[in-house]
N, C-alpha and C positions, 0 to 999 in steps of 0.2 A: 349768207345775206347779199341782195343785190348793191350796187353801188348806188351812192345817193345822185341825184341829176345834177351835174355839174353848174356851176353860175355862183353868183354872189350868195344866193339865199342858201347856201350852204356852207355860209360862215359861221367857222366856230366848233363846226361839228370835228372831233378827236378823232385820228386813226382809231381801226379798229385793235383790239387789244389783243395781241400777241397769248401766244399761252394754250398748250394742249387741254386746258380744263374747262369744260362747258357744263355750264349747270342744267341740270334735267329741267325740261321743260315739262309745263302740267299736259293731261292726256285732254281729249278734247272732251266740252261737258254733254252730257247725254240728255235725252228728254224722261222725263218732264224736270225742268230747271227750278228746283225746289229750294230754291234761296230765300224765299218769303217778302220778295220785293214786291211793291204793288205793281198793276198792270201797266201798261204804257194808255193814257187815255187816248182815243183813235179820232181823229178829226173827221167830219163828215168827207165825203166822195165828193169832187165837184161835180154840181149839177145835181146832188140829191140830198135827203135829210137825215138819213140815217148814217151811222158810223161806218165805216169797212167791216166787215166780219174779221174776226182775228183768225191767225193763222192755225191751222191743229196740228198734233204731230209728225203727220203722216205727210205735209206740207215742208215741216222743217228738219232739218240735219244740221249738227255740228260740223263744221268747218275745222279739220284736224290739222294740229298742231307742223308745220317744215319740222322733221327730224332730218337737218341735212347737217354732216358730220362739221363739225368747227362753225355752228351758227351760233351765235351769242344772242341770248335774248333782252340784254340791257348794253346799252351805250353809257358814258356817262351823260345825267341829263335825261336819258331816256327810258323808257321801260315797256318793256313784252306786256299787254295786261292779258285779259282772256275774251277770246274772239265774241264777237254777235252771237248772240243767242239763238237766232233764228234769221228764217231766210226771207227777211223782210225788211223793210226800211223805209222811211220817207223821202222824196225829191223836190226841186222844186221844178217845175217844168222848164219854165222862162226866162231863170234868172241868167243870164248873159253877161253881155259889156252892161258898162257904165247905164242908168236909168231901163234897166230894162224891167220890163212887166210881169208880173207872177201870174200865173194860171190857176194856183192853187197848185196841191199835194194832191200827189200820187200814187197808186199801189204800184211797187217795183213788183217785175219777174225776178224769178228765182236767180237768173242770169244776171239781171242790172242791180239786183240785192246784194250778191258777189261782189261786185265791184264796187258797193257801195257800202262798206264795213269799215268801222274804225277799230282798228284792232290795237296798235303802237302809238303812242302817244309819246313828244319828248317836251322838254324846256331847253329852246339852244339860246344860251348868254350871248349878249353880242357886246356885253364891257369887257375889254380885256384884261382886267384882274379875274372877274367870275369863269373865264373860261380855264383859268388853271384853279379855279378851285374847289374842291368837292365837300359836300354836297351842294348840286346847283340849285338853287333857291331861289332864282327870278329869270325869266327868259321870255321868249316867243314860244306860242304854243306853237307845234308842229304834228301833225297827224302823218303816217305812211302812207302813201299813194303811190302807187305801181310800185316802180323802182326810185323812187326819191321821197322829198318831204313835202307837203302844201301846209297853208298857212289856212286858219280862221280867219274869217271876218268878224270885227267885233262889235259889229253893229247890233245893240241889244244886247253884246258881252254884261254880264255883272256878277257879283259876288257869288252866286248860287253856283255858276259854271268854274270861278277861279276854284270854289272850294272842291269840287269834285276834282277838278284838273291835279290840284294840291293834294288831294287824299290819295289819288292815283301815284303821285311820285314820292309818298311815303310823308306826306308832313300833314299835322294835325290840322292846321289852320292858315288862312290866307290873309293876306294885308293889303294897302291899296300902292298903285304903282305910279309911276311919275310917268305919265299916258306920253305928256309934250316930248320929254326927252327920246322916248321911244320913236316918236309921229317922226321928229325930225332925222331921224339915223335910217329908219326905215325906207324915207322917202326917195332915198339916194338907193337903194335894194332893187334887184328885178325881184317880182313877187310871184306866187303860184298859187291862188286861192283852190280850195276843194270844199270846203264847210261855205254856206252862206249864211247858217242862224244855228246857235245852239240855246235850246229854254231847261235847261235843269234844274230842278227845286231846291239842289242842295244838299240832298239827301241820297243821291245814287251811288254806288260805287264803281262807276266807268262811264266812262263819257259817252258810250255807245248804247246807253238804257237812256237817256235823253233824247226826248223828241230833236230831230237834225232834218235840216233842208241840205239837199248837195245841190252842187253847181252840177250844170246837163254835161258830162262829157265832151261835147264839140263845140263848148261856148266858148268864147275869152272870158273869163272871169275875171271881175275886178271887185272893189269895194269903194262904192262912191262914198264919199265925206267920210269914210272909217280907214280902220288901218287893220294888220293882223295883231290878234289877240295876243294880252300881255299878262302875265300873271306874277307877283309874288308871294312866294309862302315862307310860312315861321315854322322853322325846324321845331321837332321837340328837343327836352333835356338832354338826350344819350350823342344828339348831333349837333348840340352846340357850345363850344368853348369858352363862350364867354362868362366872366367870374359873375356879374350880374344875374345871369340866369341860373348859375348853380347855387347864388344865395337867396333865389327867391324861390328855388326848390327845395332847400331846408327849412328855410321859413314856412312852408306850407305843412312843415310836420310829413308824417309816414304814409303813404297813400295807401286808399284803402282798397286795393283791386292790385294783381301781379299777373303773370304767367307765370306757369311753372312746368318743368317736363320739354323744352321744345329745346332741339339742337342750333336754332339760329334765333338773334335777335326778334324777336317782333310776333314769334310762335309760342303755343303753349297752352298749356290746361289752364282754364280762366280762374281765379281764385280773388274770392273778396272776403272784408274783415266787415264782421260783425258781433257785438257785445266779446269784443276784444280777443276772438278767436278767428282763425281762418279756416273758411268752408268753401265748396265747390257750389258750382251752379247747374242744376238738370238741365237735359238736353233736350225737353220739352216746347216745341216752339220757336226753338233758337234758330235764329237765321244770321242775312248777311248786315240786313238795319242795325239791330243789334248788336253783333259781333264789331260794325263800325264805331258804333261808339266805344265800346270798349277800347279799339284799337288806337281812338285819336284820344281817348281820356290817359293812355298811355304814354302819349307823344309820339305816336305812330301815325300811319296814314291810314284811308279805308280798309274795310277789310278785303282780303282776296277770297279768302275760305271762312267759311264757319262751318266748325268741325263737329261732330256727334258720336256717340258711343264711347266714349273715353279715348278716341285716338291719339292723345298723346300722354296715356296713361291713366289709372285710376288714383285719385285723392284718396286721401283719410282723413277722419274727423266728420263735422257735420257738414251737411246739404243747405247750403243759406236758402236758395233762390231756385223759382221754378217758373214755367211760362214767363219768361221775361218778354214786353214787347214793348220795343222801344221804335220812335218812329222814325230816328238819323239824326234828327234835330238837338239831343240830351248833350246836357256836357258832361253826365256821368251816367251809369246806369242804374246809378243811386235815385234817378229821377223818372226808371221809367218803370211803369206799371208790370208787376209779379207778385207771384203766391209763395205764403210761406208752405212748405211742406212737410212731412213725416217721413219716415224710414220706409215705411210702405209704400208711398207714393214712387219714390226713386231709389235708384241704389248707385252707387259709384260707378257702376259700370255704363252709366248714361252722364259722364262728368262733359262738359260743353268745353270748346277749345278753339281758338282761332287761329288764322294766319294772316300777319298784317300786310301791307304796304309797308317799306322801310325805304328812305332814299337811297339812293346808288353812292356809295363810298369809294368802290376802286379797289378794295384792299386784297382782291383776291389776284390781280395784276402784279402783286410784290411778292408772290409766292409759287413755288410749284412744286409737284413731287417726281420724282425721276426713279426709274428702275423696276417699280414695282411691276406687278402681273396683271394687274386692272389699275385704274384711275384713284381707286379708294385706297395704295400703297404706294409707300416708295419712301426712297429717302429726300430729306425736307432742301428746297433751296430757295436761298430769298434775293431777290433783286437787291443791289448793292450801288447803281449807278446805272450808266448808260456807256457805250460803245463811241466811238467816232460816228458810227453808221447812226448813231440815235434807237441802237436796240440794247435792251437791256442786257446787264452784265450779272450774273449770277455766282452765288458763294454757296460756303455750308454752315451747318449749327454744328457747333464741337457737343458729343453725345453727353459730357460729362454732367451729371445734375436732370439731365433730361427725362421726365416724366409722363403719367398721366394727365393730368393737369396741364403741363403744355403741350402733350396731343390733340387736348381738347378743345384749344383756342385754335394751333394750327389745321383740325379739320372746320371749324367753324367757319374761319379766315378762307377754306377752300372752297366752302359752301358742300363740303361734305357728309354734313352729319356730327356725329359723335366719335372720341377716339377707342379705337379697340384696346389698341396698344399705343404704347410710347416706347420707343427701341431706341438702345445707346448703339448697338453696334448694328450696321447696315452694309458689312462687306458682302451679302448676297443681291446687295443691287447695285453693284458697280458696274453702272451703265452709261454711267455719265460723263464728258471730259472736264465736267465741274471737277475742280479738285483743292480749292483753297479753301481753308477755314474762315468764315469774318465775322461769327457772332460766337460766344461764347459766356456762360453763367445765364443763362434764361432761366428765370422763374417766375410762372405765371400763376394767377388766383385761381385760373379757371373760368373767370369770366368774362376777360376782356375780349373786343374785336378782334384782335390783330396781337402777333408776335412782337413787336414795335410798343404794344402796350404794356408790355409784361416789361418786370426788370431785367436788366441786363448789364453785362459790364460795359461799362463810359467809353472807354477809350482801350486799345490795344486787344490781342487776344490773350488769355488766361486759359489755357487748354491744355491737361496734363498729356492726352492721347492725340495728336493733330493728324494720323492718319487719317485717310476717307474712311477705311473700314469702320472708324468710330465717329463715324457721323450721325447725327439725328434722324431718325426715320419714324413714320407712322404706319396704321392702318388703322384707317376709318370706317366706321358705320353708319348705315341711317338708322340706325334702333339702338336701343342700347337698356339694360335693365335698371333700376330703382329700388333700391332697400331701404323698408323702415321699419321700425320696432314695434311692436304691440305693446304701447305705453302700458294701457289700464292693465294689463296682465302682468307687470313687473310688481306694480303697486298691489297687487289681489295675491300675488305670492311669496312677496317677502317676509322673511323670517330670520332667528340668529339659530346657529347649533353650535354648542361646543363640541367639535369632533377630537376623538383620540389621535396621537400622534401616530400609533400604528399602524392606524389605516388610512394614511396620507403618505407611503412612501412614493404612490406613484404618481401624486400630485405634486408633490416635493422635486422629485426628477423633470417634472415638465414646468416648472417656475411657477407653479399656479398659487405659493403663499409667498408671503412677505421675505424680505429679507433676513429677518432678525428669528427666523423658523429656525435658521441654518446652527443658531447657538441655542439651540432649545436641549433638554435631557430629554432626546431619542430614546425608546419608544414611549417614554413616559410622557406625563403632561396630557395638555389637549391645546388647539386652536378656535378662537372664534370666529366663525363664520357667517355673514350675511349672504343666504342663499335667496335664489330668485329664478323665477322661470325667463327665458325670451323667447319670445315668437316671431322670427324672421318674415314678412311678407317682399313677394316680389311684385312692385305694381308698375313694373316698367313695360317698354315693349318689345325686351328681347329677355333670355335664361341670360341667368347668373351662372357663370363657369367659373371655375378657379382658374389663375393667371397661367398654375404649372400643369401640365399634362401629366398622366397617369404615371408616366415613365421616370418623372423626377420625385413623385411622392415619396416621404419620407416615415417608414415602419416606424414605429414605438412599442418597442416588445414588452413595457411594464403594461400598458394598456391594452395591446395586441390591437391597433388600428393604424389606418396610414392617415398622415398630414397632409393636407393638398394646400392647406395655407398653414405658415405658420403661424401669424396673427389673425384672425377674423372679426376680433372684438374687443377692446379695450371697456374694461370697468373701473372706475376711479369713485374714489371720495374725497370731496373738494370742500373746503374750508371757504365762507362768502366771496372771500377775496379770490379765489381761485388757487390756492393753494392745495397740493394735493397729498393727503395724509395716509391713504391707504389704494390700493390699487391693485388689481387682477387684470389677465385676457383670457382669451379662448383661442385658441388654436381650430382651425377648422376640420377635426378630425372626421366629420361626417355629414357634407352639406347634400340634403333629399329634400324630396317633396314630401313632409309629413304628411299633411292635408291640402286640399285644394279647391276651389270652387266648383259649385255643381255642374257647371260644364265643361271643367277641366281636367283632363288626363295627367295622372302622376308618369313624370318621365324618367326620374331621377331617383336612385335608390343605392345604398351604400353597399349591401349586403354582396358578396361574393365580388369583391373587387368590383363594383358596379361603377359606374362615372357616377362623377357627383355636379351637384348643381341644383338651384330651384328655377322652378319654371312660372313665365309670367301667370299670375294667378294661383299661386300655391304659396306655402309660408313652409318653415324649417322651423320646429321645435328643439328646444335646448331646456327639457325638462330640471327642475329646482333640484333634483335629488342626483345628478350624474356629477361624476367628477368635474374638479374646474368653476363650477356654474355657479362659482361666489365670488365674494370679497375678502380676503383675510382683516378682517377688523381689531384682532389682539391687542394693538398698540393704541387703536383710537380712544382719545378720552371722552367722556361724555361732552353731549352740547349738539349744533342743530348743524346739520352740514346738508351738502348736494351729491346726491348720487347721480352718478352721468356714465351714461352706456353709448358708445359711438363704433358703429359697425363700418367694417372695411376704413380702419382709420389711417393706413398707410397710402389709402389711394391705389390698391396694387391691382382692381378689377374695376375700369372704367363702367361710370353710373351716368345717367342723364342728370341726375340732380346729388348732389353732394351734401346740400344743406341741408335733408333733411334726416342726415344718419347719426345724428347726434338725440339723444332722448335724457332729458334732465326730470329727477326729483326733487322735494324738500325730504329732508331726513331730522328727527329727534331720536337721538339717542340716550336714555339715561345711565348707563352702564351695564342694564339688565336686560333691557326691551327696546324696542326701535320702531318708530312710527313713519311710515313711507309715504308718501302723499302729492297730490299736484303735479303727477308722474305727467309728462308732455314731451311731443316731438320738438325738438329746439327750433324749430320756426315758426311752429304752431299758434303762439300767441303774437298779439303786438306789440310793439314794444315798449308800450306801456306797463301793458301785463307783465311783460319779463324783467322790467325794471323794478317790480312790487314783488315777481318770484324772487327775487335773488335777494332780498331784505326787507324779508317779512320780522314781524318783533321779535328779539331774542337772540338775533344775527350778529348784532355790530359788535355785542360781545363776548358772541359764540356762547352764551350760557343756558341753560336748562332754564325756559319762564314757564 
């Protein structure tokens, strides 16, 4: 990136961030730009009454991103944004020195327009304490100009302009700023104005979409009676550490909108809560204006992308909304006009998603990977301070207890997507001169923004193996699988079978019976089994593959098949307070594509020692009549219970979303028959509905009613 123009006007800009990990820059935007934004109104050309004709696709060409090695797309307080969408712009011909007269707006040639494009914007903090704190929420608005930064004259600047800038910086709202304080400070600074006037409506997702007036390149620009535009933004709850904001969020209750399936904060499939059930939105007429309402409602800035075609994976359950048409000023997507739809109108292959602008937090500067074959893999190193020259010093993480959830956080912090593997040994990546272990006991829930937000040993190092070969490592991926259980099929197929013991030898060998079965009078007697079918869908963006390769699969002679995962599914019978009274498990002896969606071809088949897995858009069916597809309830007393099924319970294989891996059903067992009802994915209901589910009549005393 070119160096800023020297001088006082660059005061407060931190030095470039070191490190080899550069975020990938988005590709140029092709014509036509189908964001759904209203067209920019055109003023009459000087001397004519008719508006200037708009550009045609032949007149316009997107400007490619500079893929310069080592170029960073953001700096603290700065933001690389979508390039101008076309080769035209407004310019003020005669605005020069103080008191210059305007001769009106003129059409720019393509070469002039290329020079007058607002691509990169930043907030430059001027208060010393604000310069050290992230995110930067207040400062002078500056735009990239040639090899440095220039200011915007604040004559005519209003809250609508501030709202657009704050949205670009990742903040949902703006607030009033102490203009007098900044005026006193900026009077002593050398300034370089480039934009004379900005006239946003407040709903634009980018300042380049607002009518702009530029100073002429050869003029000595000033801002008579004004000063550089200053903006103060309100951060969303995720980026606010104050207790007051957290308390306010709790008082507001459960939100009615959420994002699922995204690798980073601020991106994902949009899901909304209606009638106590979470559902998706159909992508018909989905655009940046509507996506920005979603982003701001969630506490982020304006939308970078409005995603269609289930780009963030397919959801399950109802589709609540279609043809949502927001203007951009709404506080909630529920305030926008929309259509109710039926299953015939839209499928989950058309689920809408978003990518939102989020504040720059600098988390990726405190972590790096070393020794890997690509930037997506390597041994994890964390910054632990600075040396005498001000450069960061690095240390290793102990591999004890390091797993998929910790790797997910590390990959997210690096901006590298999802985790494929969390590795406890990394001797094959021993290419760094960093040898000291500095962090141990790292335990993450998987949703944290950075490893520093996870639990870890507070003082001292507690690591059994401190050699560098036992340092933690990761393999990251831009996509991941996402497994979900077909809940209604469990409910439809559940029944009880009393199975003779002489037919259960193989099942006993694979630990598919309760522990009391060992004391049974084999081969006489029977075990009571709750049987059901399970259909496991892969709704993610990558195939689900066993963690272990074929060379390490275990052959089971009794059933005469290979196990690619020792435990693929847990089956449990729970009391209302969560006590486990019966359990079962399913090893993945055969992960294959039983059936697929119409346009998806089967890829995995278990026959002849074939490759195992579940393709995106396919599902694996375990029928109720095969061994171990049950829970041994021989010792369970009559009463009301919860049937729980958890896929991939030990997080052996990475997924984009683990919150939907559990399924729950209500069960009523009278000692002879069982009723299974209200089966649903664990996060499919509202918090209120889940509370009702866990305490329906009769569960408080665990008796049949």
